Structure formats: C-alpha cells, structure tokens
N, C-alpha and C positions, 0 to 999 in steps of 0.2 A: 290835462287838457292840452292846449297848444304848446308844443315844445316842452311837455311835462311841467308846465307852469301851473301852479295851483291858484296863485293870487294874481288878479289883473285889476289894476286901479284899487287895490285894497279889498277886493271882493274875493271871498273864498269860493272858487268856482265849484268845488266839490260839494258844497252845501246849497247850491241854487235849487230852488223848487221849479217845477214845470206845471203850469196850469193846464187843465183840460179845456177843450173848446167851449163847453157849456159854462165853465167857470169864468172864462174870458168874457163871454157875452153878458153874463150876469153882472160882472164888475163894470163893464162898459155902460150898462143900463144904469147902475148905481151912480157912476161918475156923472152921467148926463143929468141925473136927478139931483146932483149937488153933493154927493158923498165925496168929501175931500180925501179920504183914505183909499178910495177905490183906485184912483190913478196910480198911486205909489205901489199898491199891490199888483197892478197890471204890469208896471215897469219891472218890479222885482221878479215877477212870475214869467217874464219873457227874456231875461238876460241870457239864458242858454241859446235862445234864438239868435241873439246878437253874436254870441261866440261862434255859432255854426256858420254865420255869414262871413265873419272876418277871417276865417280859415282860407277863404278864397284869395286873400290878399297877403298871406304871410310871406310869400317869396319875393315881395317887393322891397324888402329891407326896411320897412317902416316899423316904428315903435308900436308894439301891440297894445300898450296902454292907450296910446293916442287913437288907434283905430277903434278900440273898444268904446272910448268916450264918444267918438264921432258916431259910431253905430248906435249908441244909446240915444243920441239926438234924433237919429232917423226913427228909432223905435217910438220915442215920445211924439214925434210928428204923426206917426201912423196911428197911435192911440188917440190923439186929439182930432184926427180927421176921418177916422173909420166910421162908415155908415152902417149901423147895426140893422138897418131895414133891408140891406142887400143880402142875398143868399151866397155869401162869400166867407170862407174861413179867414180869421184874422191874420194868420201867418201868410196866407196867399197875398194879402194886401201889404203886410208889414215888410216882408223880405225885399221886394223891389224898392221900398222907401229907404230901408237901411243901406242897401247896395248903392242907391243913388246918392245918398248923403256921403258915403265913403268915397265914391268916385269924384264927387265935387271937391272933397277935401284934398284928394291926391292931385287933382287937376290944378286947383288953386295954389297948392304948395309946391308945384313943380317949378324949379328955377329956370327951366328952359321952355320958352313959349313957342309953340309950333303954330304956324298960320293955318286958318281954316281950309284954304285951298290945298295945302300940302296934306292935311289930314284926310280930306275928301279923296284925293288922289290915292293915298296909301290904302284907305279902306276899300276903294273900288278895286285896287290891285289885289288885295287879299281875297275879295269875293271872286274875282276872275281866277285867281290861283286855286282856290278851293274847288271851283267848278271844273277847271281843266284837270285838276288832280283826280276828281271823281270820275271824269270821263276816261282818262287814260291810265288811272290807277298808279301813276307816278307823278312826282313833283315836276311841274313844268319849268323850263328855264326862264330867266328874266326876259329874254328876247321874245318868247311867245306871249308873255303877259303884256309887254310893251306894244307888240303888234296888235293884240286884241284891243288895247286901249287907244291905239293910234297915236302913241306918244313915243318920244325918243327914250332909249333904254336908260340913259343917265338920269332923266327926270323921274322915272319910276323908282330907280335905286335910291335917289335922293329922298323921295317921299317916304319910302319904306324905312330908310335909316332914321328919318326925322321923328318917327313915333316909337323908336326903340328907347327903352329906359336908359338914361345916362349911366355910365360906368365910372366907379370911383377910380382915381389915379392910384389908389393903393390896392386895387383889385389884383390878386395874384393870377398870373397867366401861365406860369410854369414853375415846377419844383421837382427836382430829381434827387432829393436827398441832400442837396447842398444849399446854396443861397437861393432864396425864392426870387423870381423875376416878377416885377409888378408892371402895371400898365405904364406908369410914369418912367420906367426904365427904357421904354421903347419910343419915347418922345424925343425928337431932334431939337437942336438949338441952332437956328439959322444965323445967329449973331456971332458964331464962332469964326475967328479969322482963319482957322485951319480946316474949314469944311472940305476943301479940295483934297486934303490928305485923308480925311475920314471917308470921302467918296472912293478914293483909290483903295483904301483898306477894305471897304465894303465890297468892291468888285472882286478883290482877291479872295475875300472870305467866301463869297458866293461861288467863285470858281472851284473852291475845294469841296463843295457839296456834291453828293451823288446825284445822278440824273433824275431820280424820282423827286428828291427834295427840291432841285432846281425847277422842275416842272410844276410842282405844287405852289411854290412861291411865285412863279411866273403867272400861273392861272389866277392866284388869289390877289396879288398886288399890282400886276400889270394889265390883266384883263378883267379885273373886278368881279370874278366869280365867287359865289358863296362856297362854303365848305361842302354843302350838299351837292352842288353842281360839280365841284372838283372830284368828289368821291364817285359820282356817276360816270364822269368822263374817264377816270383812271381805272375804275373797277374795284375800288376798295370801300370800306365803310367810312361814314363821316367821322366816327371816333378815331379811326386810324389817320385820316387826313389831319385832324386837330392835333394828334400826338406828333406826327411827323413835322407839321408846320412849326409847332412850338420847339421841337428839338432842333430844327434847322435854324430858327431864330436865335436859339441859345448858342449854337455853334458859331454863328456869325458874330454874336455879341462878344464871345470869348476871343475871337480873332482880332476884333478891332478895339 
C-alpha cells in the first residue's frame, strides 16, 4: 500500500475487504433498524476507501497512522449521517467527509496560525494566477497578479508565503557528496559582535561568483523573484536555477 506499508494502525491492509454498493446499502438499512454489528461491518468494509483518500496527503510529512485514524473518524461520521433514501452512492458522500475531517486535523494541528484575510488574499491570488496562466499558457509574474488584484506586490508575496507549509530547520537544501547543508545552516545570528566582518566576507565571496550566479542571487534575494520567474528571465529551467542557486550558496558558505 502506501510507502509499501502493509500495516497501518495494526490493520493488515492486504486483507481488507471491499463491500459492493448493494451490500453497503443493505448494512445501512440494518444499522438503522438496530443491528449493532452492521455499523462495524460497514467500517471494516470501507477502510480501503480511507486508505485511498489519505494518499492525497502523504507528501505533507504527517504520520500515516494518525491520518488513517482521523480518516476513520470521517468515515464513521459519513456512516452515521448518510441518507439511504437519496439516490447517491455511499462513497460519493463519504469521500468529502473523510477529506474534510483530515483537513480539519491538519489545520488544527498546524503550529503556525495564518489570519483569514491573508488566506483569502492568497487564494484569490492563486485563482488569478491560474486564470492568467490559462489565458497566456505561461506562468504570470507576481507583478501581473498584484496589478490584477489592485494590491502592492509585497502584500501578495506575503500572503502566498503565509500559506506555504513550514519547512523543518533540518530540511536538507544541498548535498554534493560532502557535508549536507540544512536550512538551519543558512540562518544568521544578529547578536554576533563580528557581523561587520561576516558582511565583508560575504561581499568578497559574492564577488568571486560567476556572472550568472551573481545574477540569480540578485534576482532571488534582492528582487524577490521566484525560481520560476528567474528561470524565465534568464532562459533556463527552474531545476537549473535551483541547482545553480544552491551551488552559489555553498561556495559563499565555504568562503566565509
């Protein structure tokens, strides 16, 4: 199953049964009639549905056992609230319930709270970005999105950054066969009494970069452009921009 994992929460996923739609309706009717075993059979017969839903969230770094348990809560809510008189498949009703339960869990357990206004701005920006992309068949620059929204560029960038999932300080950002560089390695310390010396060393290290590396760092960190925007301006792929940026940062780190 997910990540070749056979057991989730002690459940052997390879042995899970899948109920047919007619069987689900029959069990739902029995449950409503007072059969106490019907509900348990419905839960066990729909665990594969929960597994299929949590696959949408595996790249968030969350514990799969936790997501599975939360998904099961959504499944039970769907079982308890499904109206058998409606001409709707049970899975059509259950999937949104399971997704909603997982999203609430992820939202409530997020250590960083983002204001509603920032979220609204970010979602509106993404909608405009999608529309402009479809119109021009290319990803629009932040300036175009901000102009469409009638907002300053920095406010749009701030809103979009606010809804990005936080990155661990131990997230590797570069490795070239030697020591791995982590996010925490790139954080500065303003309390250092020799910051002026570090700044001087930084300038000297940047001066030793080639012209393309200097341009990439300038566009990324002084003009606030995304890697996609830099790639378009320079005429290379986003992957190349990422590799060159990391390589340039590594060279600077070694110099200082």
